[in-house]
ZAMARGU-4260 file (C-alpha; in steps of 0.2 Angstrom, whole numbers, plus 5000, padded with zeros to 4 digits):
<rodrens>
0) 4999/6052/4760 | 4988/6038/4766 | 4982/6047/4781 | 4978/6063/4771 | 4968/6052/4759
5) 4957/6045/4772 | 4955/6061/4783 | 4939/6068/4774 | 4929/6052/4773 | 4932/6048/4791
10) 4925/6065/4796 | 4909/6061/4786 | 4907/6043/4791 | 4894/6039/4804 | 4891/6024/4815
15) 4880/6020/4830 | 4866/6009/4837 | 4847/6009/4832 | 4834/5999/4841 | 4817/5993/4834
20) 4803/5992/4847 | 4784/5989/4845 | 4771/5977/4849 | 4775/5958/4846 | 4773/5953/4828
25) 4774/5970/4819 | 4788/5965/4808 | 4804/5970/4818 | 4814/5955/4815 | 4809/5954/4796
30) 4814/5972/4794 | 4831/5969/4803 | 4834/5954/4791 | 4830/5965/4776 | 4841/5979/4781
35) 4856/5967/4785 | 4853/5957/4769 | 4853/5940/4778 | 4844/5932/4792 | 4851/5937/4808
40) 4834/5937/4818 | 4821/5924/4821 | 4804/5927/4812 | 4788/5919/4813 | 4769/5922/4810
45) 4767/5920/4829 | 4770/5935/4840 | 4783/5936/4853 | 4796/5925/4844 | 4811/5936/4847
50) 4818/5931/4864 | 4836/5938/4863 | 4843/5955/4859 | 4850/5952/4841 | 4862/5964/4833
55) 4862/5965/4814 | 4876/5976/4806 | 4872/5986/4790 | 4888/5991/4781 | 4886/6007/4770
60) 4898/6018/4761 | 4893/6033/4772 | 4891/6024/4788 | 4888/6008/4799 | 4872/6004/4807
65) 4870/5992/4821 | 4852/5986/4823 | 4846/5980/4839 | 4831/5969/4837 | 4822/5966/4853
70) 4807/5956/4860 | 4791/5965/4857 | 4785/5976/4872 | 4769/5971/4880 | 4761/5971/4897
75) 4769/5956/4905 | 4759/5942/4912 | 4773/5931/4917 | 4791/5933/4924 | 4798/5929/4907
80) 4787/5943/4900 | 4794/5955/4913 | 4812/5950/4909 | 4809/5952/4891 | 4802/5970/4894
85) 4817/5974/4905 | 4828/5969/4891 | 4819/5982/4879 | 4819/5996/4893 | 4838/5993/4896
90) 4842/5994/4877 | 4832/6010/4874 | 4844/6019/4885 | 4860/6013/4876 | 4856/6017/4858
95) 4858/6032/4847 | 4841/6031/4838 | 4824/6022/4842 | 4813/6015/4828 | 4795/6014/4834
100) 4787/6000/4823 | 4768/6001/4820 | 4760/5990/4806 | 4751/5997/4792 | 4737/5984/4792
105) 4731/5987/4810 | 4724/6002/4818 | 4734/6011/4831 | 4728/6005/4847 | 4731/6005/4866
110) 4746/5993/4864 | 4754/6005/4852 | 4751/6020/4864 | 4758/6010/4879 | 4774/6007/4870
115) 4775/6024/4863 | 4774/6031/4881 | 4788/6020/4886 | 4798/6025/4872 | 4795/6044/4875
120) 4800/6042/4893 | 4816/6033/4889 | 4821/6042/4873 | 4828/6058/4882 | 4836/6068/4868
125) 4838/6054/4856 | 4828/6055/4840 | 4813/6043/4838 | 4808/6038/4820 | 4791/6030/4818
130) 4792/6016/4805 | 4775/6010/4798 | 4779/5992/4793 | 4770/5980/4781 | 4766/5994/4769
135) 4763/5982/4755 | 4748/5974/4765 | 4736/5989/4762 | 4730/6000/4748 | 4738/6017/4746
140) 4723/6026/4754 | 4724/6015/4770 | 4742/6018/4771 | 4740/6037/4770 | 4727/6036/4784
145) 4739/6025/4795 | 4753/6038/4792 | 4742/6052/4798 | 4736/6042/4813 | 4754/6037/4818
150) 4760/6055/4816 | 4746/6061/4828 | 4750/6047/4840 | 4768/6054/4841 | 4762/6072/4844
155) 4750/6067/4858 | 4763/6055/4867 | 4778/6067/4866 | 4767/6081/4872 | 4761/6071/4887
160) 4779/6067/4891 | 4785/6085/4889 | 4771/6090/4901 | 4776/6077/4914 | 4794/6082/4913
165) 4789/6100/4916 | 4779/6095/4931 | 4794/6085/4938 | 4806/6100/4934 | 4794/6112/4944
170) 4793/6100/4958 | 4812/6099/4959 | 4813/6118/4958 | 4800/6120/4972 | 4809/6107/4983
175) 4826/6117/4980 | 4818/6133/4985 | 4821/6141/4968 | 4811/6156/4965 | 4798/6155/4950
180) 4805/6162/4934 | 4823/6158/4940 | 4823/6140/4935 | 4836/6136/4921 | 4826/6136/4905
185) 4825/6120/4895 | 4826/6118/4876 | 4815/6103/4873 | 4806/6099/4857 | 4798/6083/4863
190) 4780/6089/4859 | 4785/6091/4841 | 4781/6072/4839 | 4792/6059/4830 | 4808/6064/4822
195) 4802/6057/4806 | 4788/6045/4800 | 4792/6033/4786 | 4782/6018/4778 | 4792/6003/4773
200) 4789/5985/4767 | 4803/5972/4771 | 4793/5960/4760 | 4796/5969/4743 | 4809/5981/4749
205) 4799/5997/4748 | 4809/6011/4756 | 4821/5999/4765 | 4836/6008/4757 | 4828/6025/4762
210) 4826/6019/4780 | 4844/6014/4781 | 4850/6031/4774 | 4838/6040/4787 | 4845/6030/4802
215) 4863/6032/4797 | 4860/6051/4795 | 4855/6052/4813 | 4870/6043/4820 | 4885/6052/4827
220) 4901/6054/4817 | 4912/6039/4821 | 4923/6026/4813 | 4916/6009/4810 | 4912/6000/4826
225) 4913/5982/4818 | 4924/5974/4805 | 4918/5975/4787 | 4908/5960/4782 | 4903/5956/4799
230) 4884/5954/4800 | 4880/5951/4818 | 4888/5949/4835 | 4876/5936/4840 | 4886/5920/4845
235) 4883/5906/4833 | 4877/5894/4846 | 4863/5906/4851 | 4858/5908/4833 | 4857/5889/4831
240) 4845/5889/4846 | 4835/5903/4838 | 4833/5894/4821 | 4828/5878/4829 | 4815/5888/4839
245) 4809/5896/4824 | 4806/5880/4815 | 4797/5873/4830 | 4785/5888/4830 | 4780/5886/4812
250) 4763/5878/4809 | 4759/5873/4827 | 4741/5874/4833 | 4735/5887/4845 | 4737/5874/4859
255) 4755/5877/4859 | 4758/5895/4866 | 4775/5903/4868 | 4780/5890/4881 | 4795/5884/4870
260) 4813/5887/4874 | 4828/5879/4865 | 4845/5876/4872 | 4860/5869/4862 | 4868/5857/4874
265) 4883/5853/4863 | 4890/5857/4846 | 4906/5848/4841 | 4915/5844/4825 | 4914/5826/4820
270) 4931/5817/4822 | 4938/5808/4807 | 4930/5819/4793 | 4940/5825/4779 | 4946/5843/4780
275) 4937/5848/4765 | 4921/5840/4770 | 4918/5843/4789 | 4902/5840/4799 | 4896/5848/4815
280) 4886/5837/4827 | 4873/5848/4836 | 4863/5841/4851 | 4849/5852/4857 | 4834/5851/4869
285) 4817/5859/4866 | 4808/5863/4883 | 4790/5865/4885 | 4779/5867/4900 | 4767/5853/4899
290) 4766/5835/4893 | 4752/5839/4881 | 4764/5852/4873 | 4777/5839/4871 | 4765/5828/4861
295) 4762/5843/4850 | 4780/5847/4846 | 4784/5828/4843 | 4769/5825/4832 | 4761/5808/4827
300) 4775/5795/4827 | 4788/5809/4828 | 4783/5816/4811 | 4783/5834/4817 | 4800/5833/4826
305) 4808/5826/4811 | 4800/5841/4801 | 4807/5853/4813 | 4824/5845/4812 | 4825/5845/4793
310) 4820/5864/4792 | 4832/5869/4806 | 4846/5859/4800 | 4845/5867/4783 | 4845/5885/4790
315) 4860/5880/4802 | 4870/5873/4787 | 4866/5889/4778 | 4872/5900/4793 | 4888/5890/4796
320) 4892/5885/4778 | 4895/5866/4784 | 4886/5850/4785 | 4876/5847/4801 | 4869/5832/4810
325) 4855/5839/4821 | 4849/5828/4836 | 4833/5835/4845 | 4825/5830/4861 | 4809/5837/4869
330) 4808/5839/4888 | 4795/5846/4900 | 4800/5860/4912 | 4784/5864/4922 | 4779/5882/4922
335) 4797/5888/4917 | 4791/5905/4912 | 4786/5909/4930 | 4801/5900/4938 | 4817/5911/4941
340) 4828/5896/4942 | 4822/5888/4927 | 4823/5905/4917 | 4841/5907/4922 | 4845/5889/4917
345) 4837/5892/4900 | 4847/5908/4897 | 4834/5921/4902
</rodrens>
């Protein structure tokens, strides 16, 4: 009887992977956290804060949505930037749906077009949804104008990609000596533009539920891919490092660019603590590229480093549900963003 009872829901249940892409600081991580309902991705008012591919898991009655939050795509200036772009490009080919994020409060520009072209080339037959983020930050008329501009961008870029695919097809046919008109016809609607366009606001929840429903509807029929209640597959030690890094990025002056990496050196349970009141000892290193940046992170008399520690410890305790002793050290690793050995040592 039990198998018969679950037969119909299983056929309707959908599960799969969606990736959010866009320029740095367009709200991808904030949107991921809003959909999941808990912080699983680092957020900051400084661009390029996401360094790792974070998977957040949304559990719904009709499906399961695994959100892949990636670094922002950009024209790379360092080896780190290239590696981050490689992460995004690799991810695009492994998901079921792509969400192209463009903010409502900034005009569509060359950076958006560049990323849209990368998405169009990598998407294949997977649907692409344009997500206009930060809808709360502009008046209704501005939002309407942005929706029109984003829709037009999709039509133009997808049409360009379709034309390029047609040229490649014709060249392959010519090299294979296939007579004109005898090529296998293609059914491709890439020139139709985005699969959908939807405005959202992770800040006040505007259309977050509608976005989740839309993404789930585009997933393949499948049983759940992760156990119920699991919100991320990111290792806790990586999330701890990301929370420390987020705290370190807040409130810094422009003299400190994104030359900051965090490695958790050790995380062990303190011995001798009562079973009902455990404590975790966490030792972490913050790496910068120059001594002047080290001074900025530490602050006068160590004041800023203490502030970073307090903020990060609070977040880590909320994540793990246990008391934490956090020990932070700041170290200089010269030009680590351009050094392959240093990048590997720091986990990139």
